[in-house]
C-alpha positions as CSV (number, residue, x, y, z in Angstrom):
1,M,166.6,91.9,154.6
2,V,166.3,94.5,152.7
3,K,169.9,96.3,151.4
4,K,170.5,99.8,152.3
5,G,171.3,100.5,148.7
6,K,168.0,98.9,147.4
7,F,166.0,100.9,150.1
8,I,166.7,104.1,149.3
9,F,166.7,103.2,145.2
10,V,162.7,102.0,145.9
11,I,162.1,105.5,148.3
12,G,163.8,107.2,145.4
13,A,161.2,105.9,143.0
14,V,158.1,106.0,145.1
15,I,158.6,109.8,145.3
16,S,160.0,110.5,142.0
17,V,156.3,108.9,141.2
18,M,154.9,110.9,143.7
19,I,156.5,113.9,142.2
20,L,155.2,113.3,138.4
21,G,152.2,112.7,140.3
22,Y,151.7,116.0,141.3
23,M,153.3,117.8,138.3
24,S,150.4,115.9,136.2
25,V,148.0,116.9,138.6
26,S,148.9,120.2,138.8
27,Y,148.9,120.4,134.7
28,A,145.8,118.9,134.4
29,D,144.1,121.9,137.1
30,K,145.7,124.7,135.3
31,K,143.4,125.9,132.5
32,P,144.2,128.0,129.1
33,T,143.9,131.6,129.3
34,V,142.1,133.4,126.7
35,V,141.9,137.2,126.7
36,V,139.1,138.9,124.8
37,V,139.3,142.9,123.4
38,L,135.8,143.8,122.5
39,K,135.1,147.2,121.0
40,V,132.7,148.8,124.2
41,A,130.6,147.6,126.4
42,D,127.2,149.4,126.7
43,S,125.6,148.3,123.7
44,E,122.6,145.4,123.5
45,Y,124.6,143.7,120.6
46,W,127.8,143.8,122.9
47,K,126.3,142.7,125.8
48,I,124.8,139.3,124.1
49,M,128.0,138.7,122.5
50,K,129.7,139.0,125.7
51,T,127.1,136.2,127.2
52,G,128.3,133.5,124.1
53,I,131.7,134.4,125.1
54,E,131.1,133.4,128.6
55,K,129.3,130.4,127.8
56,G,132.4,129.1,125.9
57,F,134.7,129.8,129.1
58,E,132.3,127.8,131.0
59,D,131.9,124.8,128.5
60,F,135.4,124.7,127.4
61,G,137.2,125.3,130.9
62,I,139.0,128.5,129.8
63,N,140.6,130.8,132.2
64,G,139.1,133.7,130.4
65,K,138.9,137.6,130.9
66,I,136.5,140.1,128.5
67,M,138.1,143.4,128.0
68,E,136.9,146.9,126.3
69,P,139.0,150.1,126.2
70,S,138.2,152.8,128.6
71,D,137.1,155.0,125.6
72,A,136.0,153.5,122.3
73,T,138.6,154.4,119.9
74,P,141.3,152.8,118.2
75,K,144.4,154.4,120.1
76,K,142.7,153.0,123.7
77,Q,142.1,149.6,122.0
78,M,145.5,149.4,120.5
79,E,147.0,150.5,124.4
80,L,144.8,147.7,125.9
81,L,146.3,145.2,123.3
82,S,149.6,145.9,124.1
83,K,149.1,145.6,127.5
84,I,147.3,142.6,127.2
85,Y,150.4,140.9,125.0
86,K,152.6,141.7,127.8
87,E,150.7,139.0,129.8
88,K,151.5,136.5,127.2
89,P,148.4,134.5,127.5
90,D,147.6,131.5,125.3
91,V,145.0,133.7,122.3
92,I,144.2,137.0,122.3
93,I,140.9,137.7,120.4
94,T,139.7,140.9,119.9
95,A,137.0,142.8,117.8
96,P,139.2,145.5,116.1
97,Y,137.6,149.3,116.0
98,S,139.1,150.3,112.5
99,S,141.7,148.9,110.0
100,S,144.1,151.1,112.3
101,V,144.1,148.9,114.8
102,G,145.9,146.1,112.1
103,P,149.4,147.3,112.5
104,T,149.2,147.2,116.1
105,L,148.0,143.7,115.7
106,E,150.9,142.7,113.8
107,T,153.7,143.2,116.5
108,L,151.6,140.5,118.4
109,T,153.7,137.9,116.6
110,D,154.5,135.0,118.8
111,I,150.3,134.9,120.2
112,P,147.6,132.9,118.3
113,I,145.0,136.2,117.0
114,L,141.7,135.4,116.5
115,L,139.4,138.2,114.9
116,I,136.1,138.7,116.0
117,D,132.6,140.6,114.4
118,T,135.1,142.9,112.1
119,D,137.8,141.0,109.7
120,L,141.6,142.6,108.9
121,T,143.6,141.7,106.5
122,I,146.8,141.6,108.8
123,K,149.6,139.0,108.1
124,N,149.2,137.1,111.7
125,K,145.8,136.6,112.2
126,T,144.7,132.9,112.4
127,A,141.0,133.0,112.0
128,Y,137.8,135.6,111.5
129,I,135.0,134.2,113.7
130,G,131.7,136.8,112.7
131,T,129.1,137.2,109.8
132,D,130.0,137.3,105.8
133,N,128.9,140.7,105.6
134,D,128.6,140.9,102.0
135,D,126.3,138.1,102.3
136,L,124.4,139.8,104.9
137,G,124.1,142.7,102.8
138,K,122.6,140.8,99.6
139,K,120.0,138.9,101.6
140,A,119.1,142.4,103.1
141,G,118.5,143.3,100.0
142,A,117.0,140.5,98.8
143,F,114.3,140.5,101.4
144,L,113.5,144.0,101.6
145,A,113.0,143.7,97.4
146,S,110.7,140.6,98.3
147,Q,108.3,143.2,99.8
148,L,108.2,145.4,96.9
149,Q,107.7,145.2,93.4
150,P,110.0,145.4,90.4
151,G,110.5,149.6,89.8
152,D,109.5,150.7,93.3
153,K,112.1,152.8,95.0
154,V,114.1,152.6,98.2
155,A,116.7,154.0,99.8
156,I,120.3,153.0,101.4
157,I,121.6,154.8,104.5
158,G,124.9,153.8,106.0
159,G,127.7,154.4,108.7
160,D,130.9,155.4,107.4
161,I,132.4,152.9,104.9
162,S,135.8,153.1,106.1
163,F,134.5,150.2,108.7
164,S,134.2,147.0,106.4
165,V,131.5,145.8,107.6
166,F,130.0,148.6,106.8
167,K,131.0,148.8,103.3
168,E,129.7,145.6,102.6
169,R,126.6,145.3,103.5
170,I,125.5,148.2,101.9
171,D,127.8,147.0,98.5
172,G,125.7,143.6,98.9
173,A,121.9,145.2,99.5
174,T,122.5,147.3,96.3
175,I,123.7,144.4,94.0
176,A,120.6,142.0,95.3
177,L,118.2,145.1,95.0
178,Q,119.3,146.2,91.6
179,N,119.3,141.9,90.5
180,A,115.8,142.4,91.6
181,G,114.6,145.4,89.4
182,I,114.3,147.6,92.2
183,E,115.6,151.4,91.9
184,V,117.8,152.4,94.5
185,A,116.8,156.4,94.5
186,Y,119.2,157.1,97.2
187,T,122.4,155.9,98.8
188,K,124.1,157.8,101.6
189,T,126.8,156.9,103.9
190,G,128.5,158.4,106.7
191,V,125.4,158.6,108.6
192,S,126.1,159.0,112.5
193,D,123.8,157.0,114.9
194,D,122.6,160.2,116.3
195,P,118.8,160.2,115.7
196,K,119.1,163.9,114.5
197,A,121.8,163.2,111.7
198,I,119.3,160.4,110.9
199,K,116.2,162.7,111.3
200,K,117.9,164.6,108.6
201,V,119.0,162.2,106.7
202,V,114.9,160.8,106.5
203,S,113.4,164.4,106.0
204,R,115.7,164.7,102.7
205,V,114.4,161.1,101.5
206,L,111.1,162.0,101.7
207,R,111.8,165.7,100.7
208,D,113.3,164.3,96.9
209,H,111.8,160.4,97.0
210,P,107.8,161.2,98.3
211,D,107.2,157.4,96.6
212,I,110.4,155.8,98.1
213,N,108.8,152.3,98.9
214,G,111.9,150.8,101.6
215,V,115.0,151.2,102.8
216,V,118.4,149.6,104.2
217,T,120.6,150.3,106.7
218,S,123.9,149.3,107.2
219,H,123.0,148.5,110.9
220,D,119.9,148.7,113.4
221,T,120.9,151.7,115.0
222,I,120.0,153.7,112.2
223,A,117.8,151.6,111.2
224,L,116.0,152.1,114.8
225,P,115.3,156.1,114.3
226,V,114.6,155.9,110.6
227,I,111.1,153.1,111.2
228,K,110.6,156.1,114.4
229,E,110.7,159.5,111.9
230,F,108.1,157.9,109.5
231,E,106.0,156.5,112.1
232,K,105.8,160.2,113.0
233,Q,105.1,161.2,109.1
234,G,102.3,158.4,109.4
235,L,104.3,156.0,107.0
236,L,104.2,152.2,106.9
237,I,107.3,151.5,105.0
238,P,109.3,148.3,105.5
239,V,112.9,149.0,106.8
240,I,115.5,146.3,107.1
241,G,118.6,146.6,109.7
242,P,121.2,143.7,110.0
243,D,121.5,143.0,113.7
244,G,118.2,141.3,114.8
245,L,118.2,143.6,118.4
246,T,115.3,143.4,120.4
247,E,113.6,146.4,119.5
248,M,113.5,145.3,115.7
249,L,112.1,142.0,117.2
250,K,109.4,143.4,119.3
251,L,108.0,145.9,115.7
252,I,108.6,142.5,113.9
253,A,106.5,140.2,116.7
254,D,103.8,143.2,116.5
255,E,103.5,142.5,112.6
256,T,105.0,146.8,112.6
257,L,107.7,145.0,110.3
258,P,107.5,142.5,107.7
259,G,110.6,140.7,108.7
260,T,114.4,141.5,109.1
261,I,118.1,139.9,108.2
262,A,119.8,139.5,111.7
263,Q,123.5,138.8,112.5
264,N,124.0,136.0,116.0
265,P,126.1,137.7,118.6
266,Y,125.7,134.8,120.5
267,D,127.6,132.5,118.3
268,M,129.8,134.6,117.4
269,G,130.7,134.8,120.7
270,Y,130.5,130.9,122.0
271,L,132.6,129.6,118.1
272,S,135.1,132.5,119.1
273,I,135.9,130.7,121.8
274,E,135.7,127.0,120.6
275,T,138.1,128.2,118.2
276,A,140.3,129.7,120.5
277,M,140.3,125.9,122.1
278,K,140.9,124.2,118.9
279,V,144.0,126.4,118.8
280,I,145.3,125.5,122.0
281,Q,145.0,121.7,121.2
282,G,146.4,122.1,117.9
283,D,144.1,121.4,115.8
284,N,143.6,122.8,112.2
285,V,140.7,125.7,112.3
286,E,139.3,127.3,109.0
287,P,140.7,130.7,108.6
288,F,136.8,132.1,108.6
289,V,134.2,130.8,111.0
290,D,131.0,131.7,109.4
291,S,128.5,132.2,112.3
292,G,125.8,132.6,109.9
293,V,122.9,135.3,109.2
294,D,118.7,134.6,109.9
295,I,115.5,135.8,108.2
296,I,113.7,136.9,111.1
297,I,109.6,137.2,110.5
298,K,106.6,137.1,112.9
299,E,107.0,133.0,113.1
300,N,110.1,133.3,114.5
301,A,110.5,136.9,116.2
302,Q,109.2,136.4,119.2
303,Q,111.3,133.4,120.3
304,R,114.4,134.9,119.4
305,L,113.3,138.6,121.7
306,N,112.4,135.7,124.6
307,F,116.3,134.5,124.3
308,Y,117.7,138.0,123.8
309,E,115.8,139.9,126.8
310,K,117.0,137.0,129.1
311,L,121.0,137.7,127.8
312,V,120.6,141.5,128.5
313,K,118.3,141.7,131.4
């Protein structure tokens, strides 16, 4: 007959094993949390990136959330980041609207911060996942130069260069074009995405430089209106925009344009979640995770177009 003390010990041991087993299962079932704060929600570029992020959430078993500020302003993004910080997710990923968001990010000291799309020099950054924008600009300039002859004239039209991504692209393109013997006859920055503003710039380019042979822009939302303005004038001039969005891809597929240089927003999104998972697991990560750029020409434009159209439909 089992003694009472021994019986109680056995029962206690069984209960302890059951409790530990329950705790282990509960811990295993608990998914890590990652919150991603983007800039805007309604553009094609960000929609493509979001699908990459969501695929990452699924593949890595992450309890993830994607958010955007109510208004596309630094102030609203800073308010949103501060609110999310109080929820204490395992990792915060953000595409900072501008450098003015940096001081707010530096107050989020005990949660790993990953930057996506736009890099900032902040002391608590774990990694930047995105494009090497200087390299992108150089490849854009070199690609345009490959369509021209030494001595030909080009224009560079860019957005607000207080945004580092635009400045780096413009600087890179300028260097590559000059190294190829192409004359940068006109440079205009601070141009908004408003088609009316872009029309004025194109009109000035054609007035002052009627022999212009090509254009590099800082992003596709400037490139596409530039192309349309040239078409209205009956001009077929190569225009390079570095985003590779669907409308640009269509122009390349039908041979209206010879090609472009493209970022990889889907890969950027996916890689950001992969990097977040490594951070959560305690693995070392590189401070710069390059999502790469691709040269898009007729031979590969349709394939990418088909892929993107599935993502944004």
